[in-house]
ZAGU-261699 format. One record per residue (C-alpha): residue in three letters; chain; x, y, z. Coordinates in steps of 0.1 Angstrom, whole numbers, plus 2048, in hexadecimal, padded with zeros to 3 digits. Example, Ala and Ser with C-alpha at 12.3 -4.5 7.8 and 13.67 -1.06 7.14 Angstrom:
BEGIN
ALA/A/87B/7D3/84E
SER/A/889/7F5/847
//
This chain:
BEGIN
MET/A/191/666/644
LYS/A/17A/651/659
TYR/A/192/652/676
THR/A/195/678/674
CYS/A/16F/67C/674
LEU/A/16C/665/692
PHE/A/187/679/6A4
ILE/A/174/69A/69E
LEU/A/154/68C/6AA
TYR/A/164/67E/6C9
PHE/A/177/69F/6D0
MET/A/158/6B4/6CC
SER/A/140/69D/6DF
SER/A/158/69A/6FC
ALA/A/157/6C0/700
ILE/A/131/6C2/704
GLY/A/129/6CF/727
PHE/A/14D/6D1/733
SER/A/15B/6EE/747
GLN/A/180/6E9/743
LEU/A/196/6F3/726
LYS/A/19D/6D5/70F
LEU/A/1BB/6D4/6F8
GLU/A/1C9/6BD/6DD
ASN/A/1E8/6C0/6C7
ASP/A/1EA/6A0/6B3
GLN/A/1DD/6AC/691
THR/A/1EF/6BD/673
PRO/A/1F1/6E2/66D
GLU/A/1DB/6DD/64E
PHE/A/1C1/6CC/662
TYR/A/1C0/6E8/67C
VAL/A/1BD/704/662
LYS/A/1A4/6F4/64B
ASN/A/18E/6E2/664
ILE/A/190/6F9/683
LEU/A/19B/71D/67A
LEU/A/18C/722/657
GLY/A/169/732/653
ASP/A/155/73F/636
GLY/A/162/751/617
VAL/A/187/745/617
LYS/A/19B/72A/606
VAL/A/1BD/720/614
ARG/A/1DC/70C/60A
ARG/A/201/707/611
ILE/A/1FD/705/636
THR/A/21D/701/64B
HIS/A/227/702/670
ILE/A/249/709/67D
GLY/A/24D/702/6A2
MET/A/251/6E8/6BD
ILE/A/23B/6C9/6BA
GLY/A/21E/6D0/6D2
GLY/A/21E/6F6/6CC
LEU/A/200/6F5/6B5
GLY/A/1DE/6E6/6BE
GLN/A/1B9/6EB/6C3
PHE/A/1A4/6F3/6E1
GLU/A/181/6F1/6EF
ALA/A/176/708/70A
ASP/A/159/717/71D
SER/A/152/736/707
ALA/A/141/748/724
VAL/A/163/747/736
LEU/A/17E/749/71C
GLY/A/16A/75D/703
VAL/A/16C/743/6E6
LYS/A/160/720/6E5
SER/A/17B/70F/6D0
GLY/A/197/714/6B7
LEU/A/1BC/712/6B1
ILE/A/1D7/719/6CA
LEU/A/1FC/721/6C4
THR/A/213/722/6E2
THR/A/238/727/6EA
GLY/A/237/706/6FE
ASN/A/21F/6E9/6FC
THR/A/1FA/6EF/6F7
ASP/A/1F2/6D5/712
SER/A/200/6EC/72C
VAL/A/1E7/708/726
LYS/A/1CC/6F4/738
GLY/A/1C3/701/75B
PRO/A/1BF/703/778
ASN/A/1DA/71E/77A
SER/A/1F4/70C/78F
SER/A/213/722/78B
ASP/A/21E/746/789
GLY/A/236/73D/76D
TYR/A/22F/71C/75C
THR/A/246/710/741
SER/A/240/6F3/729
TYR/A/253/6E6/70B
GLY/A/249/6D6/6EB
TYR/A/25E/6BB/6D9
MET/A/279/6C5/6C1
PRO/A/270/6BC/69C
ALA/A/286/6A3/68B
SER/A/28C/6BB/66D
LYS/A/2AE/6CB/66F
LYS/A/2A1/6E8/65A
ILE/A/285/6F0/673
GLN/A/29D/6EC/691
LYS/A/2B3/706/680
LEU/A/296/71E/67B
LEU/A/28B/71A/69F
LYS/A/2AE/725/6AB
LYS/A/2AC/745/697
GLY/A/28A/74F/6A5
ASP/A/272/762/68E
LYS/A/27E/782/67D
GLU/A/25C/794/67D
LEU/A/257/78C/6A2
ASN/A/27B/797/6A9
PHE/A/274/7B8/699
LEU/A/254/7BE/6AD
CYS/A/264/7B8/6CF
LYS/A/287/7C5/6C6
ARG/A/296/7A5/6D4
LYS/A/29C/781/6CA
THR/A/27F/768/6CC
VAL/A/281/744/6D6
ASP/A/268/727/6D8
ILE/A/256/735/6BA
SER/A/236/726/6AC
VAL/A/22E/732/689
LEU/A/20F/728/674
GLU/A/20E/735/650
PHE/A/1F7/730/633
ASP/A/1EB/73F/612
PHE/A/1C7/749/60F
MET/A/1AF/758/5F6
PRO/A/191/76D/602
VAL/A/170/76F/5EE
LYS/A/166/78F/600
ASN/A/178/7B0/606
LYS/A/180/7AD/62B
VAL/A/190/791/640
GLU/A/18C/78C/665
PHE/A/192/774/682
ASN/A/191/775/6A8
TYR/A/1AC/76D/6C1
ILE/A/1B8/76E/6E6
PHE/A/1DC/772/6F1
GLY/A/1E7/764/713
SER/A/208/760/726
GLU/A/219/754/746
GLU/A/22F/773/743
TYR/A/213/787/753
PRO/A/215/799/76B
GLU/A/239/795/777
PHE/A/24B/79E/758
VAL/A/236/7BB/74A
GLY/A/24E/7D6/740
LYS/A/26C/7BF/740
GLU/A/280/7B1/723
PHE/A/26D/790/723
ASN/A/252/79F/70D
ASP/A/242/780/6FC
VAL/A/234/78A/6DB
PHE/A/21E/77E/6BF
GLY/A/213/78B/69D
PHE/A/1FB/786/680
PHE/A/20F/790/661
LEU/A/1FA/795/641
SER/A/209/79A/61F
GLY/A/1FA/79B/5FC
PRO/A/1EA/7B3/5E2
GLY/A/1E4/7D6/5EF
ILE/A/1FC/7D1/60C
LYS/A/21F/7E0/60D
GLY/A/236/7C5/61B
LYS/A/225/7B5/63A
VAL/A/20C/7C4/652
ASN/A/209/7B7/676
LEU/A/1E4/7B3/67F
ALA/A/1EA/7AA/6A3
THR/A/1E7/7CE/6AF
LEU/A/1D1/7E1/6C7
PRO/A/1AF/7EA/6B9
GLY/A/1B1/809/6A4
LYS/A/1D7/80C/6AA
LYS/A/1F8/7FF/69C
THR/A/205/7F5/6BF
PRO/A/20E/7D0/6BE
ILE/A/1FF/7BB/6DA
THR/A/21A/7AE/6F2
ILE/A/21F/7A9/717
ASN/A/22B/7CD/71A
THR/A/20F/7DD/706
VAL/A/1F0/7CB/714
ASN/A/1F0/7C4/739
GLN/A/1E2/7CE/75B
LYS/A/1EF/7F1/757
LYS/A/1EF/7F8/731
ASN/A/1D0/7F5/71B
LYS/A/1C1/7E1/738
LYS/A/19E/7E1/729
TYR/A/1AB/7C6/711
PHE/A/1BB/7B2/72E
ARG/A/1AF/797/746
LYS/A/1C3/790/766
ASN/A/1C6/76B/76E
HIS/A/1E5/767/785
VAL/A/1D0/766/7A5
GLN/A/1AE/756/7A9
THR/A/192/76F/7B1
LYS/A/16D/76C/7B2
LYS/A/16B/77E/790
ASN/A/184/768/77E
LYS/A/17F/747/790
ALA/A/173/734/771
LEU/A/18F/741/75B
PHE/A/1A9/739/776
GLN/A/19D/715/777
GLN/A/19D/712/751
VAL/A/1BD/723/746
GLU/A/1E1/722/752
PHE/A/1EB/743/743
ASP/A/1EF/75F/75E
GLY/A/1E0/779/746
LEU/A/1CB/77A/726
THR/A/1BE/794/70F
THR/A/199/797/708
VAL/A/18C/789/6E7
LEU/A/19B/79F/6CC
LYS/A/191/7A1/6A7
VAL/A/1A7/7A5/689
GLN/A/199/7B5/669
HIS/A/1AB/7C0/64A
ASP/A/1A1/7CB/627
VAL/A/1AA/7B2/60B
ILE/A/1A4/7B0/5E6
PRO/A/18B/794/5DE
PHE/A/198/776/5CA
LYS/A/1BD/780/5D0
LEU/A/1D7/76B/5E1
TYR/A/1E3/775/604
HIS/A/1FA/766/61E
ILE/A/1F7/767/643
LYS/A/211/75E/65E
ILE/A/205/758/681
ALA/A/223/758/699
ILE/A/22A/758/6BE
GLY/A/24B/756/6D1
ASP/A/25C/759/6F3
VAL/A/273/777/6F6
THR/A/297/776/703
ASP/A/293/754/715
SER/A/27D/735/712
HIS/A/26D/737/734
TYR/A/247/73D/73A
ASP/A/22F/733/71F
SER/A/21A/74A/70A
GLY/A/1FE/741/6F1
VAL/A/1E4/74E/6D9
PHE/A/1C1/740/6D4
LEU/A/1B1/743/6B2
GLN/A/18B/73F/6B1
ALA/A/17E/722/69D
GLY/A/16D/72B/67C
SER/A/175/750/681
PHE/A/18E/753/664
ILE/A/176/760/649
SER/A/171/77A/62E
PHE/A/152/790/62E
LYS/A/142/7AC/61A
ASP/A/14A/7CF/627
GLU/A/139/7EB/613
ASN/A/150/804/623
GLY/A/16F/7EF/61D
GLN/A/18C/7FB/607
TYR/A/186/7E1/5EC
TYR/A/160/7E0/5EB
ASN/A/15F/7EA/5C6
GLU/A/175/7CC/5BD
LEU/A/15C/7B6/5CF
VAL/A/13F/7C5/5BC
LYS/A/151/7BE/59B
ALA/A/159/79A/5A5
GLU/A/134/794/5AF
GLU/A/128/7A3/58E
LEU/A/13F/78C/57A
HIS/A/136/76D/590
TRP/A/15A/765/597
ASN/A/160/741/5A1
ILE/A/17A/73D/5BD
ASP/A/182/719/5B3
SER/A/18B/723/590
ILE/A/1A0/741/59B
TRP/A/1B0/72C/5B7
LYS/A/1C0/715/59E
GLN/A/1D0/732/58C
TYR/A/1E2/73C/5AC
THR/A/1F2/719/5B3
ILE/A/217/71F/5B9
VAL/A/232/705/5B8
TYR/A/24E/70A/5D1
ASP/A/271/6FC/5D1
THR/A/28F/6FF/5E8
ILE/A/2B2/70B/5E1
LYS/A/2D2/710/5F4
VAL/A/2DE/734/5FC
ASP/A/2FD/737/611
ASN/A/2F8/714/61F
ASP/A/2D5/71D/62A
THR/A/2B6/70D/61B
VAL/A/29C/726/610
GLU/A/27B/722/5FD
VAL/A/276/733/5DC
ILE/A/25B/734/5C1
ASP/A/265/71B/5A6
PHE/A/249/726/590
GLU/A/224/72E/592
VAL/A/20C/714/584
SER/A/1F9/727/569
ASN/A/1DC/721/550
VAL/A/1E7/71D/52C
PHE/A/1D2/734/516
PHE/A/1CB/72D/4F1
ASP/A/1C3/741/4D3
PHE/A/19F/742/4C5
ASN/A/195/720/4B6
SER/A/1B8/713/4BB
SER/A/1C6/6F4/4CD
SER/A/1EA/6FC/4C5
VAL/A/201/703/4E3
PRO/A/208/729/4E1
ASP/A/22C/732/4DD
SER/A/229/749/4FB
MET/A/223/72B/512
THR/A/23F/714/507
ASN/A/258/721/51F
TYR/A/240/71D/53C
LEU/A/237/6FA/532
GLY/A/25C/6F2/530
LEU/A/25F/6FD/554
LEU/A/241/6E8/55E
ALA/A/250/6C9/54D
ASP/A/271/6D0/55F
HIS/A/260/6D2/581
LEU/A/24D/6B2/57A
SER/A/26E/6A1/571
LYS/A/27D/6AC/593
ASN/A/25E/6A1/5A7
LYS/A/255/67E/59C
GLU/A/239/67B/5B5
LEU/A/225/696/5A4
LYS/A/20A/691/58A
VAL/A/1F9/6AB/574
SER/A/1D5/6AE/56A
LEU/A/1CB/6C3/54C
TYR/A/1A8/6D2/547
GLY/A/19F/6E2/526
TYR/A/186/6FE/521
THR/A/179/714/504
ASP/A/165/734/501
ASN/A/140/734/4F8
VAL/A/144/739/4D3
GLY/A/137/71A/4C0
SER/A/123/6FB/4C9
LYS/A/127/6E8/4E9
LYS/A/132/6C9/4D5
PHE/A/14D/6DC/4C2
ASN/A/15A/6ED/4E1
LEU/A/15B/6CD/4F5
SER/A/171/6BE/4DA
LEU/A/187/6DD/4D8
SER/A/18C/6DE/4FE
GLU/A/198/6BA/4FD
LYS/A/1B0/6C2/4E1
ARG/A/1BF/6DE/4F5
ALA/A/1C5/6C7/513
VAL/A/1D5/6AD/4FC
ALA/A/1EC/6C7/4ED
ILE/A/1FA/6CF/50F
LYS/A/1FD/6AA/518
ASP/A/210/6A3/4F7
PHE/A/228/6C1/4FE
LEU/A/230/6B4/521
ILE/A/236/691/514
LEU/A/24E/69E/4FA
LYS/A/260/6AF/517
GLY/A/265/68E/529
VAL/A/247/68C/540
ALA/A/239/668/541
ALA/A/216/665/532
GLU/A/209/652/550
ARG/A/20F/671/566
ILE/A/1F8/686/551
THR/A/1D2/686/550
TYR/A/1BC/69D/53B
LYS/A/198/6A5/534
GLY/A/185/6BD/51D
LEU/A/16A/6CF/530
GLY/A/15C/6E5/513
ILE/A/150/708/519
ALA/A/15C/719/538
GLU/A/13F/724/54D
GLU/A/14D/740/562
ASN/A/142/764/558
ALA/A/128/754/541
ASN/A/117/776/53A
ASP/A/138/787/531
ASN/A/13D/785/50B
SER/A/15A/79D/509
GLU/A/179/792/4F6
GLU/A/18D/794/517
ALA/A/175/77D/529
ARG/A/175/764/50C
ALA/A/19B/764/50A
LYS/A/19C/759/52F
LYS/A/185/73C/527
ARG/A/19B/72E/50B
ARG/A/1B3/71B/522
VAL/A/1C0/6FB/531
GLU/A/1C1/6FB/557
ILE/A/1DF/6E8/566
VAL/A/1DD/6D8/588
LEU/A/1FA/6C7/599
GLU/A/1F1/6AA/5B1
//
């Protein structure tokens, strides 16, 4: 942790007063998303990157020139090659092939969503994905797309493409957010360039008085202006986003997408589709940390036709108890059996149990009852073969969320044991 903090301070301090683009690609995808991209009003988890080593990194720039000061960058080559001055009409770089045979296989297939967008096969893909939960009713972030394919291959089959694919409650299938403002047209080499939708485009293939600073900072021969993604979301629900870019047809000439630091946020929009859901959540004082635990999903892998795919093994859930009871409900025994089975297959995992009660009765009585509930789950798992040293438990007494809601529905949600896998 100390090393990471020192690295951040060094990286940021070295950028003060500079004029050239600075790049780095030595950190993990989780580091980049949580420490660079993430802003207010969002929790994230299950962060993955599929691509060549070197295809994901972070940047620092002169915001007066590029349009954003810092953030993440995904490229079809190596992020280091994005740095100017612009030295070539068609620069191509390469990352390093990951050791994982599974990832190598995925890279050869390209990305199916990108393939659909451009109607061709993609190569050199760089795909960043994660789950997120918004606390407000609209999500947004800012980005810039750039490519060496400009301007020579505009209108040709080498139509490098990227997409932001959002899925979750209220969305049918997946929606691509990387589109022209107010339209459904995906942003590619062929849809945003010096001839089409040129108000969103910046020429950079030849140095001029107007673009001199940009030409010195960035290798890409063309870039979009800073564009904004916005989409309605239901507060406190789980969503998934896939940020992907790929070369089309061949692996020549790099393309990349810059994502502004701290711009991935959720915010209140009174005109948004799910504003009423936000008002309800605010009235009930919903707590994202408590709700986040309920959405923890455990994944497993299986073989289908000799191909490894990821499937949901089971969803980690709260165990709810009857009023004034510490007996494990019959309705939860099947789930707890699945949990014990998963723990037996994954010896590195430990489980923590946190007991709660509703607000009926004294604090002393409820503290004792909450601990008994946690102990009941612990004993059940031990009977199913889980070693006692892998289980910790604690009674936390009366659950504090929605403290002013005394309806039976609200009280029933408080009579629980929260399960956390570590």
